[in-house]
LOVOKE-601498 format. One record per atom (N, C-alpha, C, O): residue in one letter; x, y, z. Coordinates in steps of 0.1 Angstrom, whole numbers, padded with zeros to 4 digits, always signed. Example, Ala and Ser with C-alpha at 12.3 -4.5 7.8 and 13.67 -1.06 7.14 Angstrom:
// residues 2
a+0132-0057+0078;a+0123-0045+0078;a+0132-0033+0078;a+0142-0033+0085;s+0128-0022+0071;s+0137-0011+0071;s+0129+0000+0079;s+0134+0011+0080;
END
This chain:
// residues 306
m+0007-0014+0002;m-0002-0003+0000;m+0009+0014+0000;m+0020+0017+0006;s+0002+0021-0007;s+0010+0039-0002;s+0010+0045+0011;s+0004+0043+0021;q+0018+0051+0009;q+0021+0060+0023;q+0010+0065+0027;q+0008+0064+0039;l+0003+0073+0019;l-0006+0076+0018;l-0020+0068+0027;l-0025+0072+0038;r-0024+0055+0017;r-0031+0047+0025;r-0028+0043+0034;r-0035+0044+0044;n-0017+0039+0036;n-0010+0030+0049;n-0015+0045+0064;n-0017+0043+0076;a-0016+0055+0058;a-0018+0063+0067;a-0034+0066+0069;a-0038+0072+0079;l-0042+0062+0059;l-0054+0063+0061;l-0061+0052+0072;l-0071+0052+0079;a-0051+0041+0069;a-0055+0029+0074;a-0054+0030+0091;a-0062+0025+0099;d-0045+0037+0095;d-0044+0037+0109;d-0054+0052+0116;d-0058+0052+0128;y-0054+0059+0110;y-0065+0067+0112;y-0078+0061+0111;y-0087+0069+0115;l-0082+0049+0108;l-0092+0048+0105;l-0097+0038+0117;l-0108+0034+0122;t-0084+0035+0119;t-0083+0026+0131;t-0081+0031+0144;t-0081+0023+0153;l-0079+0041+0146;l-0078+0050+0157;l-0093+0057+0161;l-0098+0057+0172;r-0097+0060+0149;r-0107+0067+0154;r-0121+0056+0156;r-0131+0058+0163;r-0118+0049+0152;r-0129+0034+0160;r-0124+0030+0164;r-0129+0018+0161;a-0116+0028+0171;a-0106+0027+0187;a-0118+0036+0199;a-0123+0031+0209;l-0118+0049+0193;l-0124+0060+0199;l-0139+0056+0200;l-0146+0060+0210;g-0146+0048+0192;g-0159+0049+0194;g-0163+0051+0182;g-0175+0047+0181;y-0160+0056+0170;y-0164+0067+0161;y-0163+0054+0147;y-0153+0051+0141;k-0178+0048+0144;k-0183+0037+0133;k-0172+0043+0122;k-0161+0037+0122;m-0172+0053+0113;m-0166+0057+0103;m-0166+0050+0089;m-0158+0051+0080;d-0179+0041+0089;d-0183+0036+0078;d-0185+0042+0063;d-0183+0037+0052;k-0190+0058+0065;k-0190+0069+0053;k-0172+0067+0053;k-0167+0057+0049;a-0167+0075+0058;a-0157+0082+0059;a-0144+0072+0056;a-0133+0074+0051;d-0151+0062+0059;d-0139+0051+0050;d-0140+0045+0037;d-0132+0039+0030;r-0153+0050+0033;r-0157+0050+0018;r-0149+0062+0010;r-0142+0061+0000;l-0152+0073+0018;l-0152+0086+0011;l-0134+0087+0009;l-0128+0088-0002;l-0131+0086+0021;l-0118+0088+0025;l-0109+0078+0014;l-0100+0083+0007;g-0111+0068+0013;g-0103+0055+0004;g-0109+0062-0012;g-0105+0058-0023;q-0119+0073-0009;q-0119+0076-0024;q-0108+0085-0033;q-0103+0085-0044;f-0107+0091-0023;f-0097+0108-0020;f-0083+0100-0020;f-0076+0104-0029;v-0080+0094-0016;v-0069+0083-0012;v-0064+0078-0029;v-0053+0078-0034;t-0074+0074-0034;t-0072+0069-0048;t-0069+0083-0058;t-0061+0083-0067;f-0076+0094-0053;f-0076+0100-0069;f-0067+0111-0061;f-0067+0122-0066;a-0059+0110-0050;a-0047+0115-0046;a-0035+0112-0055;a-0028+0119-0062;e-0035+0097-0051;e-0025+0087-0056;e-0029+0088-0069;e-0026+0100-0071;d-0033+0085-0077;d-0031+0086-0092;d-0032+0101-0098;d-0038+0102-0109;r-0028+0113-0093;r-0018+0121-0092;r-0003+0122-0086;r+0004+0132-0086;g-0003+0111-0083;g+0013+0107-0078;g+0018+0114-0064;g+0030+0115-0061;e+0008+0118-0056;e+0008+0123-0050;e+0008+0116-0032;e+0005+0104-0032;a+0012+0122-0020;a+0018+0108-0010;a+0011+0117+0001;a+0005+0110+0009;h+0010+0128+0003;h+0009+0137+0011;h-0006+0144+0010;h-0009+0145-0002;v-0017+0150+0019;v-0029+0156+0016;v-0023+0172+0013;v-0015+0179+0020;r-0029+0176-0001;r-0026+0191-0005;r-0040+0196-0008;r-0048+0192-0016;t-0042+0206+0000;t-0055+0213+0000;t-0058+0215-0019;t-0069+0212-0024;e-0049+0218-0025;e-0058+0221-0042;e-0065+0202-0048;e-0074+0198-0055;t-0052+0196-0038;t-0061+0182-0044;t-0073+0178-0037;t-0082+0174-0043;a-0073+0180-0027;a-0082+0181-0017;a-0097+0190-0024;a-0109+0186-0022;l-0094+0198-0029;l-0108+0205-0030;l-0111+0200-0043;l-0122+0198-0047;a-0098+0197-0053;a-0106+0193-0065;a-0114+0180-0070;a-0121+0177-0079;w-0108+0174-0056;w-0119+0162-0055;w-0129+0159-0048;w-0134+0148-0046;a-0131+0175-0041;a-0144+0174-0033;a-0155+0177-0038;a-0165+0172-0034;i-0154+0189-0050;i-0161+0192-0062;i-0168+0181-0067;i-0181+0180-0066;l-0164+0174-0071;l-0168+0160-0079;l-0180+0152-0072;l-0179+0147-0061;p-0190+0151-0079;p-0194+0152-0096;p-0194+0167-0097;p-0194+0175-0088;a-0192+0170-0111;a-0195+0187-0112;a-0216+0184-0110;a-0224+0176-0113;g-0215+0200-0103;g-0227+0202-0103;g-0233+0197-0086;g-0244+0202-0081;a-0225+0188-0079;a-0233+0182-0069;a-0234+0196-0061;a-0229+0207-0062;a-0243+0190-0051;a-0248+0203-0040;a-0240+0206-0030;a-0231+0198-0027;a-0241+0216-0025;a-0233+0225-0015;a-0228+0215-0006;a-0217+0210-0005;i-0240+0213-0001;i-0240+0200+0014;i-0227+0192+0013;i-0218+0192+0021;w-0231+0185-0002;w-0224+0170-0004;w-0208+0178-0003;w-0199+0177+0006;t-0208+0186-0013;t-0192+0192-0013;t-0187+0190+0001;t-0182+0180+0006;s-0191+0203+0009;s-0186+0206+0021;s-0184+0189+0026;s-0172+0185+0027;r-0194+0182+0028;r-0189+0174+0039;r-0180+0163+0033;r-0175+0155+0041;r-0177+0163+0021;r-0161+0157+0014;r-0155+0162+0017;r-0144+0157+0017;l-0155+0177+0022;l-0138+0184+0019;l-0139+0183+0040;l-0128+0183+0046;g-0150+0181+0046;g-0150+0183+0054;g-0139+0174+0064;g-0130+0177+0071;e-0145+0158+0059;e-0135+0147+0058;e-0124+0146+0054;e-0115+0142+0062;v-0122+0149+0046;v-0106+0151+0040;v-0096+0159+0053;v-0085+0155+0058;r-0105+0169+0057;r-0100+0183+0064;r-0094+0172+0079;r-0083+0174+0084;l-0103+0163+0082;l-0105+0162+0095;l-0089+0147+0096;l-0083+0144+0106;f-0089+0143+0087;f-0083+0134+0080;f-0069+0142+0079;f-0059+0138+0086;a-0068+0153+0071;a-0054+0160+0069;a-0049+0168+0086;a-0038+0172+0088;r-0063+0168+0096;r-0054+0177+0106;r-0049+0163+0115;r-0041+0166+0125;h-0052+0151+0114;h-0043+0140+0118;h-0030+0137+0115;h-0021+0133+0121;l-0032+0140+0105;l-0019+0136+0094;l-0008+0145+0103;l+0002+0140+0108;r-0011+0159+0103;r-0006+0169+0105;r+0000+0168+0117;r+0011+0174+0118;t-0004+0161+0127;t+0001+0163+0139;t+0015+0152+0138;t+0023+0151+0148;l+0016+0144+0126;l+0024+0131+0124;l+0034+0138+0110;l+0045+0132+0108;d+0030+0147+0103;d+0037+0146+0094;d+0037+0162+0086;d+0027+0166+0081;q+0047+0168+0087;q+0044+0185+0087;q+0041+0189+0070;q+0038+0201+0067;t+0042+0183+0063;t+0044+0183+0047;t+0025+0182+0042;t+0020+0190+0035;s+0017+0169+0051;s+0006+0178+0046;s+0000+0192+0052;s+0003+0199+0062;e-0010+0194+0042;e-0014+0206+0045;e-0034+0206+0047;e-0040+0199+0039;v-0040+0212+0057;v-0052+0211+0064;v-0059+0222+0055;v-0054+0233+0055;p-0069+0217+0049;p-0077+0226+0043;p-0084+0236+0052;p-0088+0233+0064;p-0087+0252+0045;p-0090+0258+0056;p-0107+0257+0057;p-0115+0255+0047;t-0109+0260+0069;t-0123+0257+0069;t-0135+0263+0064;t-0146+0258+0064;d-0130+0276+0058;d-0136+0284+0051;d-0139+0282+0035;d-0148+0288+0028;l-0130+0274+0031;l-0133+0261+0016;l-0144+0255+0017;l-0146+0249+0028;l-0156+0256+0005;l-0171+0248+0008;l-0174+0249+0018;l-0174+0239+0025;p-0179+0263+0024;p-0190+0264+0035;p-0202+0256+0033;p-0205+0253+0022;a-0208+0253+0042;a-0222+0249+0037;a-0230+0245+0049;a-0226+0235+0055;q-0241+0251+0052;q-0250+0252+0066;q-0257+0237+0065;q-0262+0232+0055;t-0257+0230+0077;t-0268+0218+0071;t-0281+0221+0069;t-0286+0232+0073;r-0288+0210+0063;r-0299+0216+0063;r-0310+0203+0064;r-0305+0193+0059;r-0319+0201+0068;r-0326+0190+0067;r-0336+0187+0056;r-0342+0197+0052;a-0338+0176+0051;a-0342+0178+0041;a-0360+0175+0044;a-0364+0170+0054;t-0368+0178+0033;t-0380+0182+0038;t-0385+0169+0036;t-0383+0162+0026;p-0393+0163+0050;p-0398+0149+0045;p-0406+0144+0035;p-0416+0151+0032;y-0406+0134+0029;y-0414+0129+0022;y-0427+0117+0033;y-0426+0105+0037;l-0437+0127+0036;l-0442+0114+0039;l-0453+0102+0030;l-0462+0104+0022;y-0448+0090+0035;y-0456+0083+0030;y-0469+0077+0034;y-0468+0069+0043;g-0485+0080+0028;g-0494+0075+0032;g-0493+0058+0031;g-0484+0051+0026;p-0507+0053+0039;p-0507+0038+0041;p-0510+0033+0026;p-0506+0021+0025;p-0514+0036+0015;p-0516+0033+0004;p-0501+0036-0005;p-0499+0030-0016;e-0495+0041-0002;e-0480+0039-0009;e-0471+0031-0002;e-0464+0023-0009;i-0471+0031+0012;i-0462+0019+0019;i-0469+0002+0015;i-0462-0008+0013;a-0480+0003+0016;a-0489-0011+0006;a-0482-0012-0007;a-0476-0023-0010;a-0483-0002-0015;a-0481-0002-0027;a-0461-0004-0032;a-0458-0010-0043;l-0454+0000-0023;l-0441-0003-0021;l-0439-0018-0015;l-0428-0022-0021;m-0444-0031-0006;m-0447-0039+0000;m-0451-0045-0011;m-0449-0057-0012;q-0459-0040-0021;q-0468-0053-0034;q-0459-0052-0042;q-0458-0062-0049;a-0447-0038-0047;a-0441-0042-0054;a-0432-0045-0055;a-0425-0039-0063;t-0426-0054-0047;t-0410-0062-0036;t-0413-0074-0046;t-0404-0083-0047;a-0431-0077-0060;a-0426-0087-0061;a-0423-0088-0078;a-0426-0096-0087;i-0417-0077-0076;i-0405-0071-0092;i-0388-0076-0087;i-0378-0071-0093;l-0386-0083-0080;l-0376-0086-0073;l-0373-0099-0075;l-0381-0108-0074;r-0361-0100-0078;r-0356-0114-0083;r-0358-0127-0070;r-0354-0124-0059;g-0362-0135-0070;g-0362-0148-0059;g-0376-0146-0046;g-0378-0136-0039;p-0382-0155-0046;p-0394-0152-0031;p-0390-0152-0024;p-0399-0151-0015;h-0375-0153-0016;h-0367-0146-0006;h-0365-0133-0006;h-0369-0123+0001;v-0360-0133-0013;v-0356-0120-0017;v-0369-0108-0018;v-0369-0096-0015;q-0380-0115-0025;q-0390-0101-0024;q-0400-0103-0008;q-0410-0097-0006;a-0396-0111+0002;a-0401-0113+0014;a-0393-0109+0023;a-0397-0107+0034;t-0380-0108+0020;t-0368-0103+0027;t-0371-0084+0028;t-0373-0077+0037;y-0370-0081+0012;y-0376-0065+0012;y-0394-0064+0016;y-0396-0054+0023;r-0399-0068+0015;r-0416-0068+0020;r-0412-0065+0037;r-0414-0054+0042;t-0407-0074+0041;t-0404-0076+0056;t-0396-0063+0062;t-0399-0058+0073;l-0389-0058+0057;l-0379-0045+0061;l-0391-0034+0055;l-0394-0027+0065;i-0397-0031+0045;i-0402-0022+0045;i-0412-0022+0057;i-0410-0015+0067;g-0423-0030+0057;g-0431-0028+0073;g-0424-0028+0081;g-0425-0017+0086;l-0417-0033+0085;l-0410-0031+0098;l-0405-0017+0096;l-0411-0010+0104;l-0398-0009+0089;l-0396+0006+0088;l-0408+0012+0090;l-0408+0022+0098;a-0416+0008+0085;a-0433+0014+0087;a-0439+0018+0102;a-0443+0029+0106;v-0438+0004+0109;v-0445+0005+0119;v-0435+0005+0131;v-0439+0003+0142;t-0423+0008+0129;t-0414+0006+0140;t-0407+0024+0139;t-0404+0029+0149;g-0405+0029+0129;g-0396+0039+0130;g-0385+0041+0129;g-0380+0052+0127;m-0376+0027+0131;m-0362+0024+0134;m-0354+0032+0123;m-0362+0037+0115;r-0344+0034+0121;r-0334+0034+0115;r-0328+0025+0105;r-0324+0014+0110;i-0327+0029+0092;i-0327+0015+0082;i-0312+0007+0088;i-0313-0005+0089;g-0297+0015+0094;g-0293+0010+0097;g-0294-0002+0110;g-0287-0013+0112;e-0305+0004+0117;e-0308-0004+0126;e-0314-0014+0123;e-0310-0025+0128;a-0325-0014+0115;a-0333-0025+0109;a-0323-0041+0103;a-0326-0053+0104;i-0313-0033+0096;i-0305-0043+0089;i-0292-0051+0100;i-0286-0061+0098;g-0292-0042+0110;g-0284-0047+0119;g-0292-0056+0130;g-0287-0061+0139;l-0299-0056+0129;l-0306-0068+0139;l-0304-0080+0132;l-0306-0082+0120;d-0296-0094+0147;d-0298-0102+0143;d-0310-0111+0149;d-0318-0108+0157;q-0308-0123+0142;q-0323-0132+0148;q-0330-0135+0163;q-0341-0138+0166;g-0316-0132+0171;g-0320-0134+0187;g-0324-0119+0190;g-0329-0117+0201;d-0322-0110+0183;d-0330-0099+0193;d-0346-0097+0190;d-0353-0088+0194;f-0349-0106+0184;f-0363-0107+0182;f-0370-0115+0193;f-0366-0126+0195;d-0377-0112+0198;d-0386-0124+0210;d-0399-0126+0210;d-0406-0120+0219;a-0406-0133+0198;a-0415-0132+0197;a-0425-0137+0210;a-0437-0134+0208;g-0424-0142+0219;g-0428-0142+0233;g-0432-0129+0242;g-0443-0127+0248;s-0421-0122+0243;s-0427-0107+0245;s-0430-0094+0236;s-0433-0082+0237;g-0428-0105+0225;g-0430-0090+0213;g-0422-0080+0215;g-0426-0069+0219;m-0411-0083+0214;m-0403-0075+0213;m-0391-0076+0203;m-0390-0085+0195;v-0383-0066+0204;v-0376-0067+0190;v-0365-0053+0199;v-0367-0041+0202;t-0352-0062+0201;t-0340-0051+0210;t-0329-0047+0197;t-0324-0053+0188;i-0329-0035+0201;i-0318-0029+0188;i-0307-0026+0203;i-0308-0020+0214;r-0296-0035+0193;r-0286-0032+0208;r-0274-0020+0200;r-0265-0016+0208;h-0272-0017+0191;h-0264-0008+0187;h-0272+0005+0179;h-0269+0006+0167;g-0278+0012+0183;g-0285+0023+0180;g-0274+0038+0177;g-0262+0037+0180;k-0279+0049+0173;k-0269+0058+0173;k-0268+0062+0182;k-0277+0064+0191;f-0253+0067+0183;f-0242+0067+0194;f-0242+0054+0202;f-0242+0054+0214;d-0242+0044+0195;d-0242+0030+0200;d-0251+0030+0216;d-0248+0026+0227;k-0265+0037+0209;k-0278+0032+0224;k-0282+0018+0220;k-0282+0013+0209;a-0286+0015+0231;a-0297-0001+0230;a-0310+0007+0235;a-0312+0016+0243;r-0317-0001+0227;r-0331+0001+0232;r-0342-0012+0227;r-0341-0019+0216;a-0351-0013+0238;a-0363-0026+0235;a-0375-0018+0227;a-0379-0007+0232;l-0381-0023+0217;l-0391-0014+0216;l-0404-0030+0213;l-0403-0042+0208;p-0416-0021+0218;p-0427-0032+0220;p-0436-0033+0204;p-0440-0023+0198;l-0438-0046+0199;l-0441-0045+0186;l-0456-0052+0191;l-0459-0059+0200;h-0464-0045+0180;h-0478-0051+0172;h-0480-0062+0174;h-0469-0067+0172;p-0490-0072+0177;p-0490-0085+0170;p-0490-0088+0159;p-0488-0100+0157;t-0493-0079+0147;t-0494-0079+0132;t-0483-0080+0131;t-0479-0088+0123;t-0474-0073+0138;t-0459-0072+0134;t-0453-0086+0135;t-0447-0091+0126;v-0456-0093+0151;v-0447-0100+0152;v-0456-0113+0147;v-0451-0124+0151;a-0465-0114+0141;a-0470-0126+0134;a-0462-0126+0124;a-0455-0136+0122;a-0462-0114+0116;a-0451-0111+0102;a-0438-0116+0106;a-0433-0122+0097;l-0433-0115+0116;l-0418-0114+0119;l-0415-0133+0116;l-0405-0138+0111;q-0426-0139+0121;q-0426-0151+0126;q-0423-0161+0112;q-0415-0169+0108;d-0436-0154+0110;d-0436-0160+0091;d-0427-0162+0080;d-0426-0171+0071;y-0420-0145+0084;y-0406-0148+0079;y-0396-0155+0080;y-0391-0161+0071;l-0392-0156+0096;l-0384-0165+0100;l-0388-0178+0097;l-0378-0184+0093;r-0401-0186+0098;r-0403-0199+0094;r-0401-0206+0079;r-0402-0218+0076;r-0397-0191+0066;r-0401-0197+0053;r-0388-0208+0053;r-0378-0206+0059;d-0391-0219+0044;d-0385-0229+0039;d-0373-0224+0028;d-0365-0231+0022;d-0374-0212+0027;d-0363-0207+0016;d-0354-0196+0021;d-0349-0187+0015;r-0353-0201+0041;r-0345-0188+0045;r-0329-0196+0046;r-0327-0207+0052;p-0321-0188+0040;p-0308-0194+0039;p-0302-0195+0058;p-0301-0184+0064;r-0301-0204+0063;r-0292-0206+0077;r-0280-0207+0076;r-0277-0219+0077;p-0275-0202+0076;p-0259-0202+0076;p-0254-0204+0094;p-0262-0202+0103;a-0237-0208+0096;a-0239-0211+0105;a-0234-0200+0117;a-0228-0191+0110;g-0234-0196+0131;g-0230-0189+0136;g-0238-0177+0136;g-0246-0179+0127;m-0241-0166+0142;m-0248-0156+0146;m-0257-0153+0132;m-0250-0148+0123;t-0270-0155+0129;t-0276-0150+0120;t-0285-0140+0120;t-0295-0140+0127;p-0282-0129+0110;p-0293-0114+0105;p-0304-0121+0107;p-0305-0134+0105;l-0317-0111+0112;l-0327-0114+0115;l-0332-0110+0098;l-0340-0117+0093;l-0325-0096+0090;l-0332-0097+0079;l-0320-0102+0069;l-0311-0094+0068;i-0320-0114+0062;i-0308-0120+0055;i-0309-0120+0038;i-0319-0120+0031;s-0297-0120+0034;s-0298-0118+0016;s-0302-0133+0013;s-0303-0143+0021;s-0304-0130-0001;s-0303-0149-0005;s-0289-0156-0002;s-0288-0168-0001;r-0282-0150-0002;r-0266-0156+0002;r-0259-0157+0018;r-0248-0158+0023;g-0277-0156+0024;g-0265-0160+0043;g-0262-0149+0047;g-0257-0149+0058;k-0262-0133+0040;k-0257-0123+0045;k-0264-0114+0054;k-0275-0116+0060;r-0255-0103+0055;r-0261-0095+0064;r-0268-0084+0051;r-0259-0080+0043;l-0279-0079+0049;l-0285-0068+0045;l-0275-0056+0041;l-0270-0051+0052;r-0267-0048+0026;r-0257-0039+0026;r-0268-0032+0025;r-0279-0035+0021;y-0260-0014+0033;y-0268-0007+0031;y-0268-0001+0015;y-0277-0002+0007;g-0257+0004+0012;g-0262+0007-0003;g-0265-0003-0010;g-0266+0001-0022;t-0269-0017-0010;t-0278-0023-0014;t-0294-0018-0020;t-0302-0016-0029;v-0292-0018-0002;v-0307-0016-0001;v-0314-0003-0004;v-0326-0002-0003;h-0307+0006-0007;h-0314+0020-0011;h-0314+0015-0025;h-0326+0015-0030;g-0304+0010-0032;g-0308+0007-0046;g-0319+0002-0050;g-0325+0005-0060;v-0324-0011-0039;v-0333-0018-0042;v-0345-0008-0043;v-0353-0006-0053;f-0347+0003-0026;f-0356+0007-0028;f-0361+0017-0038;f-0373+0016-0040;h-0354+0027-0046;h-0348+0033-0053;h-0359+0029-0068;h-0366+0036-0075;k-0356+0013-0068;k-0362+0004-0079;k-0372+0004-0077;k-0379+0006-0088;l-0381+0001-0065;l-0392-0002-0058;l-0403+0016-0062;l-0414+0017-0068;l-0396+0026-0057;l-0402+0038-0058;l-0406+0044-0076;l-0415+0051-0080;q-0395+0040-0083;q-0398+0036-0097;q-0406+0032-0099;q-0414+0039-0106;h-0411+0018-0096;h-0419+0011-0103;h-0436+0015-0099;h-0445+0012-0107;c-0439+0023-0086;c-0450+0024-0078;c-0453+0043-0084;c-0462+0050-0081;g-0442+0048-0092;g-0445+0057-0097;g-0447+0073-0081;g-0455+0082-0080;i-0435+0067-0072;i-0438+0076-0063;i-0427+0085-0070;i-0419+0079-0076;a-0426+0099-0071;a-0415+0110-0074;a-0418+0125-0065;a-0427+0130-0060;p-0404+0128-0066;p-0402+0137-0056;p-0415+0149-0061;p-0419+0150-0073;r-0421+0157-0048;r-0427+0165-0047;r-0426+0182-0048;r-0432+0192-0050;s-0412+0177-0044;s-0406+0191-0047;s-0391+0188-0048;s-0388+0177-0043;a-0378+0200-0055;a-0367+0197-0058;a-0365+0193-0044;a-0363+0181-0044;a-0365+0198-0027;a-0362+0198-0014;a-0368+0188-0008;a-0367+0186+0004;c-0380+0176-0017;c-0388+0165-0010;c-0387+0155-0020;c-0394+0156-0031;r-0379+0148-0018;r-0370+0138-0025;r-0377+0121-0015;r-0377+0120-0003;p-0381+0113-0023;p-0388+0103-0017;p-0373+0095-0011;p-0364+0095-0019;r-0372+0088+0001;r-0360+0081+0006;r-0363+0070+0016;r-0369+0075+0025;i-0361+0061+0017;i-0365+0050+0025;i-0367+0056+0042;i-0375+0053+0051;h-0352+0067+0044;h-0353+0073+0055;h-0367+0080+0061;h-0367+0083+0073;d-0377+0083+0053;d-0386+0088+0052;d-0401+0083+0057;d-0412+0088+0058;l-0394+0068+0059;l-0409+0057+0067;l-0406+0058+0078;l-0416+0056+0085;r-0391+0062+0085;r-0393+0069+0098;r-0401+0079+0101;r-0411+0079+0107;h-0395+0089+0095;h-0402+0100+0089;h-0422+0102+0093;h-0429+0110+0099;s-0423+0090+0086;s-0441+0089+0082;s-0445+0087+0098;s-0452+0093+0105;f-0435+0072+0102;f-0441+0070+0114;f-0446+0079+0126;f-0457+0080+0132;a-0430+0087+0126;a-0433+0096+0139;a-0446+0108+0136;a-0457+0109+0142;v-0441+0116+0123;v-0454+0124+0120;v-0468+0116+0129;v-0473+0117+0140;s-0470+0108+0119;s-0485+0099+0117;s-0487+0096+0137;s-0498+0095+0143;t-0473+0096+0144;t-0478+0090+0156;t-0483+0106+0163;t-0495+0106+0167;i-0475+0117+0164;i-0479+0130+0164;i-0493+0132+0165;i-0500+0134+0175;e-0496+0130+0151;e-0510+0137+0144;e-0515+0123+0153;e-0514+0127+0165;g-0518+0115+0152;g-0526+0103+0159;g-0529+0114+0180;g-0538+0114+0187;d-0520+0117+0180;d-0522+0125+0192;d-0528+0136+0193;d-0536+0139+0202;y-0525+0144+0184;y-0532+0157+0186;y-0544+0155+0185;y-0552+0160+0193;r-0549+0147+0174;r-0565+0142+0172;r-0574+0139+0184;r-0585+0145+0187;t-0563+0126+0194;t-0572+0123+0203;t-0567+0135+0216;t-0569+0131+0228;g-0565+0142+0216;g-0560+0159+0224;g-0553+0155+0234;g-0554+0159+0246;a-0544+0145+0229;a-0531+0144+0239;a-0513+0141+0238;a-0506+0133+0244;p-0510+0152+0229;p-0501+0154+0224;p-0488+0148+0233;p-0480+0139+0232;s-0491+0162+0244;s-0474+0162+0250;s-0476+0147+0257;s-0465+0141+0258;s-0483+0142+0261;s-0485+0131+0273;s-0475+0119+0262;s-0465+0113+0267;r-0478+0117+0252;r-0466+0109+0249;r-0453+0112+0237;r-0447+0103+0231;l-0452+0123+0236;l-0440+0127+0232;l-0428+0122+0237;l-0420+0117+0229;a-0425+0123+0247;a-0417+0114+0257;a-0414+0102+0254;a-0403+0098+0253;v-0423+0094+0254;v-0425+0079+0252;v-0420+0078+0234;v-0409+0073+0231;l-0426+0082+0227;l-0420+0089+0214;l-0410+0087+0210;l-0407+0078+0202;s-0399+0100+0216;s-0390+0099+0214;s-0379+0091+0223;s-0368+0095+0220;t-0379+0082+0230;t-0377+0069+0236;t-0376+0059+0227;t-0367+0051+0226;y-0388+0058+0220;y-0390+0046+0207;y-0387+0048+0197;y-0386+0040+0189;l-0382+0062+0195;l-0372+0062+0184;l-0356+0066+0188;l-0347+0065+0180;g-0355+0070+0197;g-0339+0070+0201;g-0331+0081+0196;g-0321+0080+0189;h-0337+0092+0199;h-0341+0104+0203;h-0331+0107+0214;h-0334+0102+0225;t-0318+0115+0214;t-0310+0118+0226;t-0318+0126+0233;t-0318+0125+0245;e-0327+0136+0227;e-0334+0141+0236;e-0349+0145+0230;e-0351+0144+0218;p-0358+0150+0236;p-0375+0155+0229;p-0372+0164+0220;p-0379+0165+0209;g-0363+0173+0222;g-0363+0178+0211;g-0362+0179+0196;g-0367+0186+0187;n-0353+0168+0197;n-0355+0162+0181;n-0364+0154+0176;n-0366+0149+0165;t-0374+0154+0189;t-0387+0150+0184;t-0398+0154+0180;t-0408+0149+0176;y-0392+0168+0183;y-0402+0178+0188;y-0400+0185+0168;y-0407+0192+0162;w-0386+0179+0163;w-0387+0189+0147;w-0396+0187+0136;w-0399+0193+0126;y-0401+0172+0143;y-0413+0168+0132;y-0423+0175+0129;y-0428+0175+0118;l-0429+0183+0143;l-0440+0196+0142;l-0436+0207+0130;l-0444+0212+0122;s-0418+0210+0131;s-0421+0220+0117;s-0418+0209+0104;s-0420+0211+0092;g-0414+0200+0109;g-0410+0187+0094;g-0425+0189+0087;g-0425+0186+0075;a-0433+0192+0092;a-0449+0177+0084;a-0458+0198+0088;a-0456+0205+0097;p-0466+0200+0078;p-0476+0211+0076;p-0483+0208+0082;p-0488+0218+0088;e-0490+0192+0084;e-0501+0188+0086;e-0500+0190+0102;e-0509+0198+0106;l-0492+0186+0111;l-0489+0188+0121;l-0485+0204+0125;l-0486+0207+0137;m-0482+0212+0120;m-0480+0227+0120;m-0495+0230+0124;m-0497+0236+0134;g-0508+0224+0114;g-0519+0230+0113;g-0528+0227+0128;g-0534+0235+0135;l-0527+0212+0130;l-0530+0206+0139;l-0528+0217+0155;l-0537+0221+0163;a-0513+0217+0154;a-0506+0228+0167;a-0514+0240+0167;a-0522+0240+0176;g-0514+0249+0160;g-0523+0261+0156;g-0537+0257+0159;g-0543+0264+0168;y-0542+0247+0153;y-0559+0245+0159;y-0559+0242+0175;y-0567+0247+0183;r-0548+0234+0179;r-0548+0235+0195;r-0549+0247+0199;r-0559+0251+0206;l-0535+0255+0193;l-0535+0264+0204;l-0544+0275+0202;l-0544+0285+0209;e-0554+0275+0191;e-0564+0285+0193;e-0574+0278+0200;e-0582+0285+0206;r-0577+0265+0201;r-0588+0261+0215;r-0585+0265+0225;r-0594+0271+0231;h-0573+0264+0229;h-0567+0265+0242;h-0565+0281+0243;h-0562+0284+0254;l-0566+0290+0235;l-0564+0304+0237;l-0583+0310+0242;l-0586+0318+0251;a-0593+0305+0234;a-0600+0304+0233;a-0612+0298+0246;a-0624+0301+0249;g-0603+0289+0253;g-0606+0285+0268;g-0618+0271+0264;g-0627+0267+0270;d-0612+0268+0251;d-0619+0256+0248;d-0613+0244+0252;d-0618+0233+0249;a-0600+0244+0260;a-0588+0227+0261;a-0580+0232+0274;a-0572+0225+0278;
END
């Protein structure tokens, strides 16, 4: 391996030892090192980092800023060991982090996506993605949490699934609706389910492996196209992560309609794995429907009706 690639391997090992997952950084920095190697460079240079960060042409500012930011962190690490490496200035490619506008899936769209799995190759693959979409829709868990589940994390007797490594490596147990428990049991009992030795993922590929994040996104995009589910605007594009948004908004909306939104918001925050309720409150501003319900409730309160 080149000197720069060896340094990257040491950097990733150190960061992971400190508790960082580094999966995206590993992929991005690996691409940057290849780019630098093609230029015959053995150290980080600001000019090269900038040229790589703005690829591909026309990429969003938030994306180019993220790419350069990963190189900047790597370069700071190298700078403590090698004064030859340059650290890209912080005022290069600045971009404010903006949340994407949630695409809120209605029940008919979720049902259509699950039915669309019939276009996938093989009945087991169809069942796996049908189960994955259904599980995300009814629990609001993150995609990484879902594909990270092992078979032993699901307890049909108690009707619980345990997420052992959520965001910030926090664990939590989620109670499931009886219909969800039954669907998972049916999936696990399939005759065509691969049964590899050792710890078995709950959601398993046809090769007996854990589902890969990138593959899942590619399959979901294929299902979206098949169902004709298109972006509502340039800022509101359907993503698999929006199944989580849809679950949260639907839950809060139901609480508003029953007149007790605050009583369950803390429970929902814990269920979603948020570090604080403020992260859950964001859904109020992220969905116009909830803003309307909140405004109506405020009007009733000011009028003395609630």
